[in-house]
N, C-alpha and C positions, 0 to 999 in steps of 0.2 A: 321228601325235601332233603336237599344236600346241604349241610352246614358248611359255610366257608370257614377255613381256619383264619385266625386273626394274623395280620401282618406282623412279623417279628419286628421289634423295635431296633433300629440301627444302634451299633455299639462300638466304642473304641476303648482299647485298654492302654493306659499310659504306664510304661514300664520302665523302672530304673535298672540300667545295666550295670550299675556299680562303676568302679574306676577303670576296670579293664580285665582284671583277673577273673576268668569264668568261675572259678571256685568261690567267688565272693557273692554270686548270685543267690537270691532266695530260692526256695523250692517253687514258690508261687510265680516268681518270674519265669523260671525254667518251663513251667506248665503252660504259661500264657505264650511264651514265644513258640513252644512246639505246636501249640493249636492254632497259631495264626495263619492265615491264607495271604495276608499282606502285611509286610513289615516296613515301616517308614523309620529309617535308621539314621541316627546322627552320626557326625563325623568321628567322634571319639570312641564309638562302640567297637570293640576289637572283633577281628574274625573268629576268635575262639568263643566268643558269646554267640556269634551268628551260627556256630556250628550246631546249636540246639534247635534251629528252625528245621521244619519239614522240608524235604527235598523238593516238593511241589510248591512251596511258598514262594510268593514274589516279593523280592527285597528291593526296596526303592531307597537309594542313599540320598538323603536331604541334608547334606553337610552344613553344620553352623559352628564356627570357630571364631572367637574374637580377633579382630585384625586381619581376617582372611575373607576372600569372597564366600558369601553365604547364600543359601536357598532362602528367597524371601519368606517371612513368617506367613504372610497372607496366602502364598501358594501351598505351603504346608497344610495350613488349616483347610483350605479348599480341597485339597487332595484327600485328606483324613475324611471330610464330609461325604465327598463323592464315593470313595470306597465303601464306607459304612453304609451309605444309603443303597448301594448296589448290592448289598448283602454279604460283603466280604467280612471275615473276622480280622479286624484291623487292630494291629499293635504298633503303637508309637513308641520306638525304642530309643531311650535317652541315656546318655552317659551320667554315671552318678545317680542322683535321685531326682525325679521329675519336678519336685517342689522346692529343690535347692538350687536356685538360679538356672533352672532348666526351662523356663516358660511354660511350665505345665499349667500353672493357674490360668494363664491366658487361654491356653488350648481348651481346658475343661470349660471355661466360660463360653467360649465361642461354640463349642459343640453342644452344650446344654441348651444354649439360646436357639440352636436349630434342631432341637427335639431329639438329639443323639444321647444315648446313655454313655456314661463314662465310669470306668473302674481305674483306680490309681494302685499300682504296686510300688512300693518303695524300694529304694536301692542304697547301697552304702556310698555315702558321699566322700570325694577324694580328700576333703579336709580332715576327715576322720581317719580314713585308711591310711593316709600318708604319714600322719603323725604316729599312729599305732605301729606301723611298720618299723619306726625308729625306736620302739619300746618306750615311748613317752606318753603319758595321760595328758589330755588337753585340760582337764580339770583336777590335777593333783592338788589335793587340799592344802599343802604346804606352800604352793606357789600361785594358786588361782582360785577365785571364788566363782568363776564362770567362764564361758566361752561365747564369742561373738563371731557369726559367720557374715562376712560382708563382701560385696563385689568391689573390685577396683575398676570396673568398666560400667558406667552408667549410661542411661538413655541419652541420645543426642540432643533431645529437646529438653533434658533435665537442667534447668538454669543454675539451680543450687548444687547439685551434686552431692558428694559425701564431705561432711565437715570433718576432715582428718585430724585438724588441730584440736577441735573439741572432743573428737573420739579418743585421741590419744591422752588427753588429760583425764577422761572418763576411765580409760583402761588403767591407768596409773593409780587413780583413786580407788577404783572398785576391785582392782587385781583381776583383770580380764585377760584371757588369751584371746588374740585377735587371729582369726583365719581369713586371709584375704584370697579371693579368687580372681583370676583375670587381672592381675595386678602387675604382670611382668613388663609390659611395655612402659608402664609409668613408674617402674620402681625407684628412680631417682626422685621424683616428685613426692611419692609416698615417704621415702626416707626423710626428706627435708621437712615434710608436714608433721610427721610423727615425732621428729626429734624436738618439736616445740611443746611436747606434753610428755614425752618419755625419755628416760636417760639413755645416752648414747651407748651405754654397756648393756642394754636390754638384749637378751638373746634372740636370735632370729634363726629360723629354719626355712629353706626353700626346697621343696620336693618336687621333682620333675617325673613325669610318665609314671604316676602312682600306680603301684601293684603290677607293673608290667615287667618283663625281663630287663627292659632299659631303664628301670627306675634309678635315680641317682639323686643325692642331696647335697647340700652344703649347710654348715652351721656357722654362724658368724654373730657379730654384734650389729645392732641397728645403725651404729655410726659407720659400718664399713659394708652396709647391705649392697648398695649399687656397684661399688668396686668389686666386691666378691662375685656378684652375679656376672659382671662383665668378664673378670679374669678366668673364671671357670666355664664360661660358655653356657650358662643356664638360660633356658629359654621356655617357651610354652609348649605343651600345657603343664603349668606348675602352680602350686599353692604356696604362698608366703605365710608363714606362722610366726607371730611375734609374742613373746611372752617368757616369764621366768621359769616355765615348765622345762625349758631347754638349758636351765643353768648347769645341771649335772653333766649333760653332754658337752657343753662349752668348756667346763672345767677339766673333763677328761681328754678333750681334744688339746687343751693347752699343755697338758703334762705329757702327751705323746708326741709332740712336735715342738721344734724351737719357736715356730710362729703359731699364734692361737688361731689363725684364720685358715688353716689347712683344710681343703675340702675332702669330704669323705664320698666314696662312690661305691 
């Protein structure tokens, strides 16, 4: 009698590609990318990261970027399911970390509901890497008791959205650093709302193209956030970071120039 081998359980690996610099990948991420036969890749994943994929791997770009035309989430989930059930070694490659505004939680729930196993490989998120590159600690104990990661781009059907005014009061009282993702298109509205709870002189940094050769940043005060972003041509993808942890940079900038809002690149 011939014993049949059990059918392998279909599986997908959600991998965080980090902010862009391939040297910031974890070893586990590199191994997963190299072993993949199919990679579903987000728009912000750099070509240098994809260089770790096998030459025979099929790379499918499923770009998703706020404010731009994006691949529907339902299509991405259907494609992951289809390829996994076909026996492919599927890697869903996401910028940053899959579980920090990467919709990894939704994808994991969908796949598991369909009987597909899921492994998650964390990646360094842009809000951490960008601030670290400036030589600043998000939780410097002289300036912050904690850090809050929050999105400036909520779901279309979210009637309540983010209570930015309440958040600003909380940040001031609890000494929190605010790391805002996908907030550039609403920078003016963010500034107005945050000023209802935070001082206009609160330091702010905006870091664009985190960890890439094109990275640049500006440091200013909350009261001049929108004007600075417009004047310096800062755009997406960027993180906006608000808090006293940038006091030192702001003071140094003021001593190096006649105007305290000069941009650093």
